[in-house]
PDB file of N, H, CA, C and O in Angstrom:
ATOM      1  N   MET A   1     126.353  76.518  90.763  1.00  0.00           N
ATOM      2  CA  MET A   1     125.069  77.164  90.985  1.00  0.00           C
ATOM      3  C   MET A   1     125.246  78.256  92.036  1.00  0.00           C
ATOM      4  O   MET A   1     125.907  78.054  93.054  1.00  0.00           O
ATOM      5  N   LYS A   2     124.661  79.384  91.780  1.00  0.00           N
ATOM      6  H   LYS A   2     124.124  79.549  90.953  1.00  0.00           H
ATOM      7  CA  LYS A   2     124.726  80.491  92.718  1.00  0.00           C
ATOM      8  C   LYS A   2     123.564  80.379  93.699  1.00  0.00           C
ATOM      9  O   LYS A   2     122.532  79.787  93.384  1.00  0.00           O
ATOM     10  N   ASP A   3     123.738  80.950  94.891  1.00  0.00           N
ATOM     11  H   ASP A   3     124.577  81.430  95.147  1.00  0.00           H
ATOM     12  CA  ASP A   3     122.688  80.911  95.908  1.00  0.00           C
ATOM     13  C   ASP A   3     121.368  81.455  95.379  1.00  0.00           C
ATOM     14  O   ASP A   3     120.306  80.923  95.704  1.00  0.00           O
ATOM     15  N   ALA A   4     121.419  82.484  94.588  1.00  0.00           N
ATOM     16  H   ALA A   4     122.281  82.916  94.324  1.00  0.00           H
ATOM     17  CA  ALA A   4     120.208  83.112  94.063  1.00  0.00           C
ATOM     18  C   ALA A   4     119.430  82.167  93.134  1.00  0.00           C
ATOM     19  O   ALA A   4     118.239  82.373  92.905  1.00  0.00           O
ATOM     20  N   GLU A   5     120.090  81.144  92.604  1.00  0.00           N
ATOM     21  H   GLU A   5     121.058  80.977  92.790  1.00  0.00           H
ATOM     22  CA  GLU A   5     119.448  80.218  91.676  1.00  0.00           C
ATOM     23  C   GLU A   5     118.771  79.039  92.381  1.00  0.00           C
ATOM     24  O   GLU A   5     118.084  78.247  91.736  1.00  0.00           O
ATOM     25  N   ILE A   6     118.953  78.919  93.662  1.00  0.00           N
ATOM     26  H   ILE A   6     119.511  79.562  94.187  1.00  0.00           H
ATOM     27  CA  ILE A   6     118.383  77.794  94.405  1.00  0.00           C
ATOM     28  C   ILE A   6     116.901  78.040  94.657  1.00  0.00           C
ATOM     29  O   ILE A   6     116.508  79.114  95.113  1.00  0.00           O
ATOM     30  N   ASP A   7     116.086  77.038  94.357  1.00  0.00           N
ATOM     31  H   ASP A   7     116.405  76.166  93.987  1.00  0.00           H
ATOM     32  CA  ASP A   7     114.632  77.133  94.552  1.00  0.00           C
ATOM     33  C   ASP A   7     114.276  76.602  95.935  1.00  0.00           C
ATOM     34  O   ASP A   7     114.388  75.403  96.190  1.00  0.00           O
ATOM     35  N   TYR A   8     113.854  77.481  96.818  1.00  0.00           N
ATOM     36  H   TYR A   8     113.763  78.455  96.611  1.00  0.00           H
ATOM     37  CA  TYR A   8     113.474  77.112  98.181  1.00  0.00           C
ATOM     38  C   TYR A   8     111.954  77.000  98.341  1.00  0.00           C
ATOM     39  O   TYR A   8     111.471  76.849  99.463  1.00  0.00           O
ATOM     40  N   SER A   9     111.202  77.071  97.259  1.00  0.00           N
ATOM     41  H   SER A   9     111.595  77.194  96.348  1.00  0.00           H
ATOM     42  CA  SER A   9     109.744  77.156  97.351  1.00  0.00           C
ATOM     43  C   SER A   9     109.098  75.930  97.983  1.00  0.00           C
ATOM     44  O   SER A   9     107.998  76.038  98.525  1.00  0.00           O
ATOM     45  N   ASP A  10     109.741  74.773  97.932  1.00  0.00           N
ATOM     46  H   ASP A  10     110.634  74.686  97.491  1.00  0.00           H
ATOM     47  CA  ASP A  10     109.131  73.560  98.501  1.00  0.00           C
ATOM     48  C   ASP A  10     109.517  73.331  99.961  1.00  0.00           C
ATOM     49  O   ASP A  10     109.116  72.328 100.552  1.00  0.00           O
ATOM     50  N   ILE A  11     110.276  74.230 100.542  1.00  0.00           N
ATOM     51  H   ILE A  11     110.601  75.045 100.062  1.00  0.00           H
ATOM     52  CA  ILE A  11     110.684  74.106 101.941  1.00  0.00           C
ATOM     53  C   ILE A  11     109.744  74.951 102.795  1.00  0.00           C
ATOM     54  O   ILE A  11     109.640  76.159 102.585  1.00  0.00           O
ATOM     55  N   PRO A  12     109.050  74.325 103.764  1.00  0.00           N
ATOM     56  CA  PRO A  12     108.140  75.122 104.597  1.00  0.00           C
ATOM     57  C   PRO A  12     108.915  76.124 105.458  1.00  0.00           C
ATOM     58  O   PRO A  12     110.035  75.855 105.892  1.00  0.00           O
ATOM     59  N   SER A  13     108.307  77.263 105.690  1.00  0.00           N
ATOM     60  H   SER A  13     107.397  77.482 105.337  1.00  0.00           H
ATOM     61  CA  SER A  13     108.968  78.256 106.532  1.00  0.00           C
ATOM     62  C   SER A  13     108.866  77.836 107.989  1.00  0.00           C
ATOM     63  O   SER A  13     107.923  77.146 108.377  1.00  0.00           O
ATOM     64  N   LEU A  14     109.827  78.246 108.788  1.00  0.00           N
ATOM     65  H   LEU A  14     110.593  78.806 108.473  1.00  0.00           H
ATOM     66  CA  LEU A  14     109.848  77.912 110.206  1.00  0.00           C
ATOM     67  C   LEU A  14     109.258  79.076 110.978  1.00  0.00           C
ATOM     68  O   LEU A  14     109.709  80.216 110.862  1.00  0.00           O
ATOM     69  N   ASP A  15     108.232  78.765 111.775  1.00  0.00           N
ATOM     70  H   ASP A  15     107.866  77.839 111.869  1.00  0.00           H
ATOM     71  CA  ASP A  15     107.607  79.820 112.564  1.00  0.00           C
ATOM     72  C   ASP A  15     108.135  79.795 113.998  1.00  0.00           C
ATOM     73  O   ASP A  15     108.998  78.986 114.339  1.00  0.00           O
ATOM     74  N   LYS A  16     107.612  80.685 114.825  1.00  0.00           N
ATOM     75  H   LYS A  16     106.911  81.343 114.548  1.00  0.00           H
ATOM     76  CA  LYS A  16     108.089  80.808 116.207  1.00  0.00           C
ATOM     77  C   LYS A  16     107.828  79.538 117.017  1.00  0.00           C
ATOM     78  O   LYS A  16     108.603  79.216 117.917  1.00  0.00           O
ATOM     79  N   SER A  17     106.747  78.812 116.712  1.00  0.00           N
ATOM     80  H   SER A  17     106.117  79.074 115.981  1.00  0.00           H
ATOM     81  CA  SER A  17     106.467  77.585 117.479  1.00  0.00           C
ATOM     82  C   SER A  17     107.552  76.535 117.249  1.00  0.00           C
ATOM     83  O   SER A  17     107.902  75.793 118.166  1.00  0.00           O
ATOM     84  N   PHE A  18     108.081  76.472 116.035  1.00  0.00           N
ATOM     85  H   PHE A  18     107.797  77.075 115.290  1.00  0.00           H
ATOM     86  CA  PHE A  18     109.171  75.537 115.772  1.00  0.00           C
ATOM     87  C   PHE A  18     110.397  75.904 116.602  1.00  0.00           C
ATOM     88  O   PHE A  18     111.018  75.040 117.222  1.00  0.00           O
ATOM     89  N   LEU A  19     110.736  77.175 116.608  1.00  0.00           N
ATOM     90  H   LEU A  19     110.232  77.876 116.105  1.00  0.00           H
ATOM     91  CA  LEU A  19     111.936  77.616 117.311  1.00  0.00           C
ATOM     92  C   LEU A  19     111.806  77.435 118.820  1.00  0.00           C
ATOM     93  O   LEU A  19     112.810  77.228 119.501  1.00  0.00           O
ATOM     94  N   LYS A  20     110.581  77.508 119.358  1.00  0.00           N
ATOM     95  H   LYS A  20     109.765  77.675 118.805  1.00  0.00           H
ATOM     96  CA  LYS A  20     110.382  77.274 120.790  1.00  0.00           C
ATOM     97  C   LYS A  20     110.655  75.823 121.155  1.00  0.00           C
ATOM     98  O   LYS A  20     111.132  75.535 122.252  1.00  0.00           O
ATOM     99  N   LYS A  21     110.352  74.899 120.229  1.00  0.00           N
ATOM    100  H   LYS A  21     109.965  75.133 119.338  1.00  0.00           H
ATOM    101  CA  LYS A  21     110.549  73.467 120.481  1.00  0.00           C
ATOM    102  C   LYS A  21     111.970  73.008 120.164  1.00  0.00           C
ATOM    103  O   LYS A  21     112.416  71.965 120.641  1.00  0.00           O
ATOM    104  N   ALA A  22     112.667  73.787 119.365  1.00  0.00           N
ATOM    105  H   ALA A  22     112.305  74.635 118.977  1.00  0.00           H
ATOM    106  CA  ALA A  22     113.999  73.384 118.906  1.00  0.00           C
ATOM    107  C   ALA A  22     114.985  73.351 120.074  1.00  0.00           C
ATOM    108  O   ALA A  22     114.990  74.229 120.937  1.00  0.00           O
ATOM    109  N   THR A  23     115.807  72.321 120.073  1.00  0.00           N
ATOM    110  H   THR A  23     115.802  71.607 119.372  1.00  0.00           H
ATOM    111  CA  THR A  23     116.852  72.201 121.085  1.00  0.00           C
ATOM    112  C   THR A  23     118.168  71.878 120.399  1.00  0.00           C
ATOM    113  O   THR A  23     118.195  71.363 119.281  1.00  0.00           O
ATOM    114  N   ILE A  24     119.228  72.180 121.069  1.00  0.00           N
ATOM    115  H   ILE A  24     119.206  72.599 121.977  1.00  0.00           H
ATOM    116  CA  ILE A  24     120.555  71.843 120.552  1.00  0.00           C
ATOM    117  C   ILE A  24     120.886  70.446 121.056  1.00  0.00           C
ATOM    118  O   ILE A  24     121.013  70.224 122.261  1.00  0.00           O
ATOM    119  N   ALA A  25     121.023  69.514 120.133  1.00  0.00           N
ATOM    120  H   ALA A  25     120.920  69.695 119.155  1.00  0.00           H
ATOM    121  CA  ALA A  25     121.276  68.133 120.515  1.00  0.00           C
ATOM    122  C   ALA A  25     122.610  67.608 119.992  1.00  0.00           C
ATOM    123  O   ALA A  25     122.953  66.450 120.235  1.00  0.00           O
ATOM    124  N   TRP A  26     123.347  68.420 119.297  1.00  0.00           N
ATOM    125  H   TRP A  26     123.069  69.360 119.100  1.00  0.00           H
ATOM    126  CA  TRP A  26     124.596  67.943 118.718  1.00  0.00           C
ATOM    127  C   TRP A  26     125.690  68.930 119.003  1.00  0.00           C
ATOM    128  O   TRP A  26     125.417  70.126 118.906  1.00  0.00           O
ATOM    129  N   PRO A  27     126.859  68.569 119.334  1.00  0.00           N
ATOM    130  CA  PRO A  27     127.298  67.195 119.535  1.00  0.00           C
ATOM    131  C   PRO A  27     126.906  66.692 120.919  1.00  0.00           C
ATOM    132  O   PRO A  27     126.723  67.472 121.854  1.00  0.00           O
ATOM    133  N   PRO A  28     126.781  65.367 121.029  1.00  0.00           N
ATOM    134  CA  PRO A  28     126.462  64.811 122.346  1.00  0.00           C
ATOM    135  C   PRO A  28     127.577  65.123 123.346  1.00  0.00           C
ATOM    136  O   PRO A  28     128.717  65.377 122.959  1.00  0.00           O
ATOM    137  N   VAL A  29     127.239  65.101 124.606  1.00  0.00           N
ATOM    138  H   VAL A  29     126.312  64.895 124.920  1.00  0.00           H
ATOM    139  CA  VAL A  29     128.221  65.343 125.661  1.00  0.00           C
ATOM    140  C   VAL A  29     129.247  64.211 125.643  1.00  0.00           C
ATOM    141  O   VAL A  29     128.891  63.039 125.523  1.00  0.00           O
ATOM    142  N   LYS A  30     130.487  64.564 125.761  1.00  0.00           N
ATOM    143  H   LYS A  30     130.776  65.517 125.858  1.00  0.00           H
ATOM    144  CA  LYS A  30     131.550  63.557 125.801  1.00  0.00           C
ATOM    145  C   LYS A  30     131.804  63.151 127.246  1.00  0.00           C
ATOM    146  O   LYS A  30     131.626  63.941 128.174  1.00  0.00           O
ATOM    147  N   GLN A  31     132.220  61.912 127.413  1.00  0.00           N
ATOM    148  H   GLN A  31     132.364  61.270 126.659  1.00  0.00           H
ATOM    149  CA  GLN A  31     132.548  61.392 128.742  1.00  0.00           C
ATOM    150  C   GLN A  31     133.967  60.841 128.693  1.00  0.00           C
ATOM    151  O   GLN A  31     134.308  60.058 127.807  1.00  0.00           O
ATOM    152  N   GLN A  32     134.778  61.248 129.637  1.00  0.00           N
ATOM    153  H   GLN A  32     134.502  61.884 130.357  1.00  0.00           H
ATOM    154  CA  GLN A  32     136.154  60.785 129.681  1.00  0.00           C
ATOM    155  C   GLN A  32     136.195  59.375 130.250  1.00  0.00           C
ATOM    156  O   GLN A  32     135.477  59.053 131.196  1.00  0.00           O
ATOM    157  N   LEU A  33     137.049  58.536 129.659  1.00  0.00           N
ATOM    158  H   LEU A  33     137.633  58.798 128.891  1.00  0.00           H
ATOM    159  CA  LEU A  33     137.228  57.183 130.159  1.00  0.00           C
ATOM    160  C   LEU A  33     138.606  56.678 129.795  1.00  0.00           C
ATOM    161  O   LEU A  33     139.327  57.295 129.011  1.00  0.00           O
ATOM    162  N   THR A  34     138.959  55.553 130.373  1.00  0.00           N
ATOM    163  H   THR A  34     138.374  55.052 131.011  1.00  0.00           H
ATOM    164  CA  THR A  34     140.210  54.891 130.037  1.00  0.00           C
ATOM    165  C   THR A  34     139.856  53.647 129.233  1.00  0.00           C
ATOM    166  O   THR A  34     138.951  52.898 129.601  1.00  0.00           O
ATOM    167  N   ILE A  35     140.570  53.431 128.138  1.00  0.00           N
ATOM    168  H   ILE A  35     141.305  54.039 127.839  1.00  0.00           H
ATOM    169  CA  ILE A  35     140.302  52.288 127.277  1.00  0.00           C
ATOM    170  C   ILE A  35     141.623  51.630 126.920  1.00  0.00           C
ATOM    171  O   ILE A  35     142.619  52.314 126.685  1.00  0.00           O
ATOM    172  N   ARG A  36     141.633  50.325 126.879  1.00  0.00           N
ATOM    173  H   ARG A  36     140.823  49.770 127.070  1.00  0.00           H
ATOM    174  CA  ARG A  36     142.827  49.587 126.470  1.00  0.00           C
ATOM    175  C   ARG A  36     142.625  49.075 125.051  1.00  0.00           C
ATOM    176  O   ARG A  36     141.639  48.403 124.750  1.00  0.00           O
ATOM    177  N   LEU A  37     143.578  49.405 124.187  1.00  0.00           N
ATOM    178  H   LEU A  37     144.379  49.952 124.431  1.00  0.00           H
ATOM    179  CA  LEU A  37     143.524  48.982 122.793  1.00  0.00           C
ATOM    180  C   LEU A  37     144.766  48.167 122.479  1.00  0.00           C
ATOM    181  O   LEU A  37     145.814  48.350 123.097  1.00  0.00           O
ATOM    182  N   ASP A  38     144.640  47.269 121.515  1.00  0.00           N
ATOM    183  H   ASP A  38     143.788  47.121 121.012  1.00  0.00           H
ATOM    184  CA  ASP A  38     145.820  46.546 121.047  1.00  0.00           C
ATOM    185  C   ASP A  38     146.813  47.553 120.489  1.00  0.00           C
ATOM    186  O   ASP A  38     146.424  48.538 119.860  1.00  0.00           O
ATOM    187  N   ALA A  39     148.096  47.303 120.720  1.00  0.00           N
ATOM    188  H   ALA A  39     148.412  46.503 121.230  1.00  0.00           H
ATOM    189  CA  ALA A  39     149.141  48.251 120.321  1.00  0.00           C
ATOM    190  C   ALA A  39     149.113  48.525 118.815  1.00  0.00           C
ATOM    191  O   ALA A  39     149.318  49.663 118.394  1.00  0.00           O
ATOM    192  N   ASP A  40     148.863  47.502 118.007  1.00  0.00           N
ATOM    193  H   ASP A  40     148.696  46.577 118.349  1.00  0.00           H
ATOM    194  CA  ASP A  40     148.850  47.708 116.560  1.00  0.00           C
ATOM    195  C   ASP A  40     147.635  48.531 116.118  1.00  0.00           C
ATOM    196  O   ASP A  40     147.723  49.291 115.154  1.00  0.00           O
ATOM    197  N   VAL A  41     146.512  48.388 116.810  1.00  0.00           N
ATOM    198  H   VAL A  41     146.440  47.770 117.594  1.00  0.00           H
ATOM    199  CA  VAL A  41     145.321  49.181 116.499  1.00  0.00           C
ATOM    200  C   VAL A  41     145.595  50.650 116.824  1.00  0.00           C
ATOM    201  O   VAL A  41     145.285  51.533 116.025  1.00  0.00           O
ATOM    202  N   LEU A  42     146.168  50.904 117.981  1.00  0.00           N
ATOM    203  H   LEU A  42     146.420  50.186 118.630  1.00  0.00           H
ATOM    204  CA  LEU A  42     146.489  52.270 118.371  1.00  0.00           C
ATOM    205  C   LEU A  42     147.517  52.883 117.410  1.00  0.00           C
ATOM    206  O   LEU A  42     147.393  54.048 117.030  1.00  0.00           O
ATOM    207  N   ALA A  43     148.513  52.114 117.027  1.00  0.00           N
ATOM    208  H   ALA A  43     148.614  51.169 117.336  1.00  0.00           H
ATOM    209  CA  ALA A  43     149.515  52.612 116.072  1.00  0.00           C
ATOM    210  C   ALA A  43     148.856  52.966 114.739  1.00  0.00           C
ATOM    211  O   ALA A  43     149.206  53.972 114.122  1.00  0.00           O
ATOM    212  N   TRP A  44     147.906  52.145 114.294  1.00  0.00           N
ATOM    213  H   TRP A  44     147.622  51.328 114.795  1.00  0.00           H
ATOM    214  CA  TRP A  44     147.199  52.416 113.037  1.00  0.00           C
ATOM    215  C   TRP A  44     146.392  53.712 113.143  1.00  0.00           C
ATOM    216  O   TRP A  44     146.414  54.545 112.236  1.00  0.00           O
ATOM    217  N   LEU A  45     145.678  53.871 114.264  1.00  0.00           N
ATOM    218  H   LEU A  45     145.660  53.195 115.001  1.00  0.00           H
ATOM    219  CA  LEU A  45     144.883  55.087 114.471  1.00  0.00           C
ATOM    220  C   LEU A  45     145.765  56.328 114.514  1.00  0.00           C
ATOM    221  O   LEU A  45     145.452  57.339 113.885  1.00  0.00           O
ATOM    222  N   LYS A  46     146.863  56.253 115.253  1.00  0.00           N
ATOM    223  H   LYS A  46     147.118  55.432 115.763  1.00  0.00           H
ATOM    224  CA  LYS A  46     147.774  57.386 115.364  1.00  0.00           C
ATOM    225  C   LYS A  46     148.528  57.632 114.056  1.00  0.00           C
ATOM    226  O   LYS A  46     148.945  58.756 113.777  1.00  0.00           O
ATOM    227  N   GLY A  47     148.699  56.581 113.259  1.00  0.00           N
ATOM    228  H   GLY A  47     148.360  55.668 113.485  1.00  0.00           H
ATOM    229  CA  GLY A  47     149.409  56.693 111.988  1.00  0.00           C
ATOM    230  C   GLY A  47     148.680  57.540 110.956  1.00  0.00           C
ATOM    231  O   GLY A  47     149.264  57.931 109.946  1.00  0.00           O
ATOM    232  N   HIS A  48     147.417  57.821 111.206  1.00  0.00           N
ATOM    233  H   HIS A  48     146.943  57.504 112.027  1.00  0.00           H
ATOM    234  CA  HIS A  48     146.643  58.650 110.290  1.00  0.00           C
ATOM    235  C   HIS A  48     146.668  60.124 110.705  1.00  0.00           C
ATOM    236  O   HIS A  48     145.886  60.928 110.198  1.00  0.00           O
ATOM    237  N   GLY A  49     147.558  60.468 111.616  1.00  0.00           N
ATOM    238  H   GLY A  49     148.193  59.814 112.028  1.00  0.00           H
ATOM    239  CA  GLY A  49     147.717  61.873 111.999  1.00  0.00           C
ATOM    240  C   GLY A  49     146.964  62.229 113.264  1.00  0.00           C
ATOM    241  O   GLY A  49     146.420  61.372 113.960  1.00  0.00           O
ATOM    242  N   ARG A  50     146.953  63.515 113.533  1.00  0.00           N
ATOM    243  H   ARG A  50     147.395  64.211 112.968  1.00  0.00           H
ATOM    244  CA  ARG A  50     146.302  64.018 114.751  1.00  0.00           C
ATOM    245  C   ARG A  50     144.827  63.640 114.772  1.00  0.00           C
ATOM    246  O   ARG A  50     144.213  63.409 113.730  1.00  0.00           O
ATOM    247  N   GLY A  51     144.271  63.581 115.983  1.00  0.00           N
ATOM    248  H   GLY A  51     144.770  63.769 116.829  1.00  0.00           H
ATOM    249  CA  GLY A  51     142.842  63.342 116.128  1.00  0.00           C
ATOM    250  C   GLY A  51     142.461  61.882 116.235  1.00  0.00           C
ATOM    251  O   GLY A  51     141.354  61.504 115.848  1.00  0.00           O
ATOM    252  N   TYR A  52     143.353  61.051 116.751  1.00  0.00           N
ATOM    253  H   TYR A  52     144.251  61.358 117.065  1.00  0.00           H
ATOM    254  CA  TYR A  52     143.041  59.621 116.805  1.00  0.00           C
ATOM    255  C   TYR A  52     141.868  59.331 117.738  1.00  0.00           C
ATOM    256  O   TYR A  52     141.124  58.380 117.497  1.00  0.00           O
ATOM    257  N   GLN A  53     141.684  60.118 118.793  1.00  0.00           N
ATOM    258  H   GLN A  53     142.289  60.890 118.988  1.00  0.00           H
ATOM    259  CA  GLN A  53     140.550  59.892 119.694  1.00  0.00           C
ATOM    260  C   GLN A  53     139.233  60.219 118.991  1.00  0.00           C
ATOM    261  O   GLN A  53     138.239  59.516 119.173  1.00  0.00           O
ATOM    262  N   THR A  54     139.227  61.268 118.201  1.00  0.00           N
ATOM    263  H   THR A  54     140.035  61.839 118.053  1.00  0.00           H
ATOM    264  CA  THR A  54     138.048  61.608 117.411  1.00  0.00           C
ATOM    265  C   THR A  54     137.766  60.507 116.405  1.00  0.00           C
ATOM    266  O   THR A  54     136.610  60.158 116.166  1.00  0.00           O
ATOM    267  N   ARG A  55     138.828  59.957 115.814  1.00  0.00           N
ATOM    268  H   ARG A  55     139.767  60.240 116.009  1.00  0.00           H
ATOM    269  CA  ARG A  55     138.669  58.858 114.861  1.00  0.00           C
ATOM    270  C   ARG A  55     138.044  57.648 115.529  1.00  0.00           C
ATOM    271  O   ARG A  55     137.154  57.014 114.962  1.00  0.00           O
ATOM    272  N   ILE A  56     138.507  57.317 116.742  1.00  0.00           N
ATOM    273  H   ILE A  56     139.230  57.831 117.203  1.00  0.00           H
ATOM    274  CA  ILE A  56     137.931  56.196 117.494  1.00  0.00           C
ATOM    275  C   ILE A  56     136.442  56.440 117.696  1.00  0.00           C
ATOM    276  O   ILE A  56     135.630  55.541 117.478  1.00  0.00           O
ATOM    277  N   ASN A  57     136.080  57.643 118.108  1.00  0.00           N
ATOM    278  H   ASN A  57     136.739  58.374 118.285  1.00  0.00           H
ATOM    279  CA  ASN A  57     134.679  57.972 118.351  1.00  0.00           C
ATOM    280  C   ASN A  57     133.848  57.825 117.077  1.00  0.00           C
ATOM    281  O   ASN A  57     132.745  57.280 117.113  1.00  0.00           O
ATOM    282  N   ARG A  58     134.376  58.309 115.952  1.00  0.00           N
ATOM    283  H   ARG A  58     135.272  58.752 115.922  1.00  0.00           H
ATOM    284  CA  ARG A  58     133.640  58.213 114.678  1.00  0.00           C
ATOM    285  C   ARG A  58     133.455  56.766 114.256  1.00  0.00           C
ATOM    286  O   ARG A  58     132.380  56.388 113.792  1.00  0.00           O
ATOM    287  N   ILE A  59     134.489  55.955 114.411  1.00  0.00           N
ATOM    288  H   ILE A  59     135.363  56.262 114.788  1.00  0.00           H
ATOM    289  CA  ILE A  59     134.394  54.531 114.060  1.00  0.00           C
ATOM    290  C   ILE A  59     133.321  53.853 114.906  1.00  0.00           C
ATOM    291  O   ILE A  59     132.485  53.115 114.385  1.00  0.00           O
ATOM    292  N   LEU A  60     133.349  54.105 116.206  1.00  0.00           N
ATOM    293  H   LEU A  60     134.028  54.705 116.629  1.00  0.00           H
ATOM    294  CA  LEU A  60     132.358  53.501 117.096  1.00  0.00           C
ATOM    295  C   LEU A  60     130.951  54.000 116.788  1.00  0.00           C
ATOM    296  O   LEU A  60     129.994  53.230 116.869  1.00  0.00           O
ATOM    297  N   ARG A  61     130.813  55.281 116.434  1.00  0.00           N
ATOM    298  H   ARG A  61     131.591  55.906 116.368  1.00  0.00           H
ATOM    299  CA  ARG A  61     129.493  55.826 116.100  1.00  0.00           C
ATOM    300  C   ARG A  61     128.937  55.164 114.844  1.00  0.00           C
ATOM    301  O   ARG A  61     127.746  54.857 114.789  1.00  0.00           O
ATOM    302  N   VAL A  62     129.776  54.940 113.835  1.00  0.00           N
ATOM    303  H   VAL A  62     130.744  55.189 113.880  1.00  0.00           H
ATOM    304  CA  VAL A  62     129.323  54.282 112.608  1.00  0.00           C
ATOM    305  C   VAL A  62     128.806  52.882 112.928  1.00  0.00           C
ATOM    306  O   VAL A  62     127.754  52.475 112.435  1.00  0.00           O
ATOM    307  N   VAL A  63     129.548  52.150 113.755  1.00  0.00           N
ATOM    308  H   VAL A  63     130.402  52.481 114.156  1.00  0.00           H
ATOM    309  CA  VAL A  63     129.104  50.806 114.135  1.00  0.00           C
ATOM    310  C   VAL A  63     127.794  50.887 114.910  1.00  0.00           C
ATOM    311  O   VAL A  63     126.858  50.139 114.627  1.00  0.00           O
ATOM    312  N   MET A  64     127.720  51.793 115.888  1.00  0.00           N
ATOM    313  H   MET A  64     128.480  52.401 116.118  1.00  0.00           H
ATOM    314  CA  MET A  64     126.512  51.947 116.701  1.00  0.00           C
ATOM    315  C   MET A  64     125.300  52.272 115.830  1.00  0.00           C
ATOM    316  O   MET A  64     124.237  51.677 116.005  1.00  0.00           O
ATOM    317  N   GLU A  65     125.450  53.205 114.900  1.00  0.00           N
ATOM    318  H   GLU A  65     126.313  53.688 114.757  1.00  0.00           H
ATOM    319  CA  GLU A  65     124.327  53.632 114.075  1.00  0.00           C
ATOM    320  C   GLU A  65     123.950  52.605 113.015  1.00  0.00           C
ATOM    321  O   GLU A  65     122.865  52.693 112.440  1.00  0.00           O
ATOM    322  N   SER A  66     124.817  51.634 112.743  1.00  0.00           N
ATOM    323  H   SER A  66     125.698  51.562 113.210  1.00  0.00           H
ATOM    324  CA  SER A  66     124.498  50.609 111.755  1.00  0.00           C
ATOM    325  C   SER A  66     123.712  49.450 112.357  1.00  0.00           C
ATOM    326  O   SER A  66     123.283  48.547 111.639  1.00  0.00           O
ATOM    327  N   HIS A  67     123.525  49.475 113.668  1.00  0.00           N
ATOM    328  H   HIS A  67     123.874  50.208 114.251  1.00  0.00           H
ATOM    329  CA  HIS A  67     122.762  48.439 114.352  1.00  0.00           C
ATOM    330  C   HIS A  67     121.444  49.018 114.858  1.00  0.00           C
ATOM    331  O   HIS A  67     121.402  50.158 115.320  1.00  0.00           O
ATOM    332  N   PRO A  68     120.366  48.235 114.770  1.00  0.00           N
ATOM    333  CA  PRO A  68     119.094  48.738 115.304  1.00  0.00           C
ATOM    334  C   PRO A  68     119.184  48.887 116.827  1.00  0.00           C
ATOM    335  O   PRO A  68     119.946  48.176 117.482  1.00  0.00           O
ATOM    336  N   PRO A  69     118.409  49.806 117.377  1.00  0.00           N
ATOM    337  CA  PRO A  69     118.419  49.974 118.845  1.00  0.00           C
ATOM    338  C   PRO A  69     117.939  48.695 119.535  1.00  0.00           C
ATOM    339  O   PRO A  69     117.038  48.010 119.050  1.00  0.00           O
ATOM    340  N   ARG A  70     118.548  48.395 120.654  1.00  0.00           N
ATOM    341  H   ARG A  70     119.279  48.952 121.048  1.00  0.00           H
ATOM    342  CA  ARG A  70     118.150  47.216 121.409  1.00  0.00           C
ATOM    343  C   ARG A  70     116.885  47.525 122.197  1.00  0.00           C
ATOM    344  O   ARG A  70     116.704  48.633 122.702  1.00  0.00           O
ATOM    345  N   ALA A  71     116.033  46.548 122.291  1.00  0.00           N
ATOM    346  H   ALA A  71     116.179  45.648 121.881  1.00  0.00           H
ATOM    347  CA  ALA A  71     114.812  46.698 123.083  1.00  0.00           C
ATOM    348  C   ALA A  71     115.199  46.758 124.557  1.00  0.00           C
ATOM    349  O   ALA A  71     116.044  45.990 125.017  1.00  0.00           O
ATOM    350  N   THR A  72     114.577  47.671 125.288  1.00  0.00           N
ATOM    351  H   THR A  72     113.891  48.295 124.914  1.00  0.00           H
ATOM    352  CA  THR A  72     114.852  47.767 126.716  1.00  0.00           C
ATOM    353  C   THR A  72     113.948  46.799 127.468  1.00  0.00           C
ATOM    354  O   THR A  72     112.815  46.529 127.067  1.00  0.00           O
ATOM    355  N   ARG A  73     114.470  46.301 128.539  1.00  0.00           N
ATOM    356  H   ARG A  73     115.390  46.520 128.864  1.00  0.00           H
ATOM    357  CA  ARG A  73     113.692  45.327 129.313  1.00  0.00           C
ATOM    358  C   ARG A  73     112.899  45.992 130.378  1.00  0.00           C
ATOM    359  O   ARG A  73     112.185  45.322 131.126  1.00  0.00           O
TER     360      ARG A  73
END
């Protein structure tokens, strides 16, 4: 499908008030830390090539997002 064939008629237009409220929320700020992992887990993560720290973050994010938020006390 070409861009010209896409029907955008059901998408509301964004006005200036929307853009005033819009904020950049992604990606979240990263925080450096030290973590201890089992040697075989780290080897598995590194065995999939570069970016093992990003992979760790993605795995943890999937788990976090699959659980409902905890009620605050």
